[in-house]
C-alpha atoms as an extended CHARMM CRD file, in Angstrom:
* protein
*
        76  EXT
         1         1  MET       CA              3.3010000000      -23.1290000000       10.2820000000  PROA      1               0.0000000000
         2         2  TYR       CA              3.8560000000      -22.2980000000        6.6350000000  PROA      2               0.0000000000
         3         3  ARG       CA              2.2180000000      -19.3100000000        5.0190000000  PROA      3               0.0000000000
         4         4  ASP       CA              1.4460000000      -18.8200000000        1.3880000000  PROA      4               0.0000000000
         5         5  ARG       CA              3.1880000000      -16.0880000000       -0.6000000000  PROA      5               0.0000000000
         6         6  ASN       CA              0.2970000000      -13.5870000000       -0.3640000000  PROA      6               0.0000000000
         7         7  GLU       CA              0.2670000000      -13.6510000000        3.4320000000  PROA      7               0.0000000000
         8         8  LEU       CA              3.9780000000      -12.8660000000        3.5580000000  PROA      8               0.0000000000
         9         9  ASP       CA              3.4450000000       -9.6800000000        1.5440000000  PROA      9               0.0000000000
        10        10  SER       CA              0.7320000000       -8.2850000000        3.8290000000  PROA      10              0.0000000000
        11        11  PRO       CA              1.2910000000       -7.1260000000        7.4230000000  PROA      11              0.0000000000
        12        12  PRO       CA              0.7600000000       -9.9890000000        9.9050000000  PROA      12              0.0000000000
        13        13  CYS       CA             -2.0090000000       -8.1230000000       11.7320000000  PROA      13              0.0000000000
        14        14  LEU       CA             -4.0490000000       -7.9180000000        8.5250000000  PROA      14              0.0000000000
        15        15  SER       CA             -3.9070000000      -11.5780000000        7.5280000000  PROA      15              0.0000000000
        16        16  THR       CA             -7.0360000000      -13.5220000000        6.6680000000  PROA      16              0.0000000000
        17        17  SER       CA             -6.8940000000      -15.5690000000        9.8580000000  PROA      17              0.0000000000
        18        18  ASP       CA             -7.6080000000      -12.8160000000       12.3760000000  PROA      18              0.0000000000
        19        19  PRO       CA             -5.9210000000      -13.7140000000       15.6590000000  PROA      19              0.0000000000
        20        20  LEU       CA             -7.5590000000      -12.7760000000       18.9360000000  PROA      20              0.0000000000
        21        21  THR       CA             -4.3050000000      -11.3380000000       20.2490000000  PROA      21              0.0000000000
        22        22  LEU       CA             -1.5220000000       -9.2230000000       18.7860000000  PROA      22              0.0000000000
        23        23  THR       CA              2.1090000000       -8.6670000000       19.6850000000  PROA      23              0.0000000000
        24        24  ALA       CA              3.3270000000       -5.1300000000       20.3500000000  PROA      24              0.0000000000
        25        25  GLY       CA              4.7700000000       -5.0310000000       16.8390000000  PROA      25              0.0000000000
        26        26  GLU       CA              1.5130000000       -6.1230000000       15.2340000000  PROA      26              0.0000000000
        27        27  ALA       CA             -0.5270000000       -3.7220000000       17.3610000000  PROA      27              0.0000000000
        28        28  SER       CA              1.7830000000       -0.7880000000       16.5840000000  PROA      28              0.0000000000
        29        29  ALA       CA              1.5340000000       -1.5520000000       12.8550000000  PROA      29              0.0000000000
        30        30  LEU       CA             -2.2500000000       -1.5310000000       13.0910000000  PROA      30              0.0000000000
        31        31  VAL       CA             -2.2070000000        1.7860000000       14.9670000000  PROA      31              0.0000000000
        32        32  GLY       CA              0.3210000000        3.2210000000       12.5140000000  PROA      32              0.0000000000
        33        33  VAL       CA              3.1320000000        4.1380000000       14.9000000000  PROA      33              0.0000000000
        34        34  SER       CA              6.5230000000        2.6740000000       15.7630000000  PROA      34              0.0000000000
        35        35  VAL       CA              6.8200000000        0.0060000000       18.4370000000  PROA      35              0.0000000000
        36        36  THR       CA              8.6360000000        2.4790000000       20.6900000000  PROA      36              0.0000000000
        37        37  THR       CA              5.8680000000        5.0680000000       20.3580000000  PROA      37              0.0000000000
        38        38  PHE       CA              3.2010000000        2.4160000000       20.8880000000  PROA      38              0.0000000000
        39        39  ARG       CA              4.8670000000        1.1960000000       24.0810000000  PROA      39              0.0000000000
        40        40  ARG       CA              5.0930000000        4.8000000000       25.2570000000  PROA      40              0.0000000000
        41        41  LEU       CA              1.3440000000        5.2100000000       24.6210000000  PROA      41              0.0000000000
        42        42  VAL       CA              0.6290000000        2.0290000000       26.5980000000  PROA      42              0.0000000000
        43        43  ARG       CA              2.8070000000        3.1550000000       29.5200000000  PROA      43              0.0000000000
        44        44  SER       CA              1.0640000000        6.5240000000       29.6570000000  PROA      44              0.0000000000
        45        45  GLY       CA             -2.3670000000        4.8600000000       29.6100000000  PROA      45              0.0000000000
        46        46  ASP       CA             -3.3390000000        6.3450000000       26.2480000000  PROA      46              0.0000000000
        47        47  ALA       CA             -3.4220000000        2.9560000000       24.4590000000  PROA      47              0.0000000000
        48        48  PRO       CA             -5.0410000000       -0.3100000000       25.6100000000  PROA      48              0.0000000000
        49        49  ALA       CA             -3.1660000000       -2.2990000000       28.2270000000  PROA      49              0.0000000000
        50        50  PRO       CA             -1.7220000000       -5.7110000000       27.3690000000  PROA      50              0.0000000000
        51        51  VAL       CA             -2.8400000000       -8.9790000000       28.9240000000  PROA      51              0.0000000000
        52        52  ARG       CA             -0.5710000000      -11.7540000000       30.0780000000  PROA      52              0.0000000000
        53        53  ILE       CA             -0.8810000000      -15.2080000000       28.5300000000  PROA      53              0.0000000000
        54        54  GLY       CA              1.6780000000      -17.5200000000       30.0430000000  PROA      54              0.0000000000
        55        55  ARG       CA              4.9630000000      -15.6680000000       29.8040000000  PROA      55              0.0000000000
        56        56  ARG       CA              3.8790000000      -13.4020000000       26.9530000000  PROA      56              0.0000000000
        57        57  TRP       CA              2.3010000000       -9.9670000000       27.0480000000  PROA      57              0.0000000000
        58        58  VAL       CA             -0.1620000000       -9.5160000000       24.1880000000  PROA      58              0.0000000000
        59        59  PHE       CA             -2.8890000000       -7.0890000000       23.1930000000  PROA      59              0.0000000000
        60        60  ARG       CA             -6.5030000000       -8.0330000000       22.5520000000  PROA      60              0.0000000000
        61        61  ARG       CA             -7.2190000000       -7.4550000000       18.8720000000  PROA      61              0.0000000000
        62        62  ALA       CA            -10.6850000000       -6.0360000000       19.6660000000  PROA      62              0.0000000000
        63        63  ASP       CA             -9.1700000000       -3.5000000000       22.0870000000  PROA      63              0.0000000000
        64        64  ILE       CA             -6.6970000000       -2.2960000000       19.4620000000  PROA      64              0.0000000000
        65        65  LEU       CA             -9.3580000000       -2.0600000000       16.7340000000  PROA      65              0.0000000000
        66        66  ASN       CA            -11.6200000000       -0.0660000000       19.0790000000  PROA      66              0.0000000000
        67        67  TYR       CA             -8.6850000000        2.2110000000       19.9060000000  PROA      67              0.0000000000
        68        68  VAL       CA             -7.9320000000        2.8070000000       16.2150000000  PROA      68              0.0000000000
        69        69  GLU       CA            -11.6030000000        3.5180000000       15.5380000000  PROA      69              0.0000000000
        70        70  ALA       CA            -11.6900000000        6.0220000000       18.4030000000  PROA      70              0.0000000000
        71        71  LEU       CA             -8.6530000000        7.8110000000       16.9300000000  PROA      71              0.0000000000
        72        72  ALA       CA            -10.2650000000        8.1750000000       13.4930000000  PROA      72              0.0000000000
        73        73  PRO       CA            -11.6840000000       11.6140000000       12.7620000000  PROA      73              0.0000000000
        74        74  ARG       CA            -15.4800000000       11.8100000000       12.7500000000  PROA      74              0.0000000000
        75        75  PRO       CA            -17.2120000000       13.2500000000        9.6930000000  PROA      75              0.0000000000
        76        76  SER       CA            -18.9230000000       16.5780000000       10.3550000000  PROA      76              0.0000000000
């Protein structure tokens, strides 16, 4: 699959064609932490668990977006 120049400049998790699943790298970029920290959060149960599709472990995009929203500070 070929991407246009604008898609290559933006993070893959923020492209215009929103995928239903994300890799650990994409999910960590969306959360704003390193892949290592994100995996540590998943192992400890603080971040959403991945799902298995075939041989791959991926994260549901909706789960990650809900997690990010829950982390955001609430206005007083």
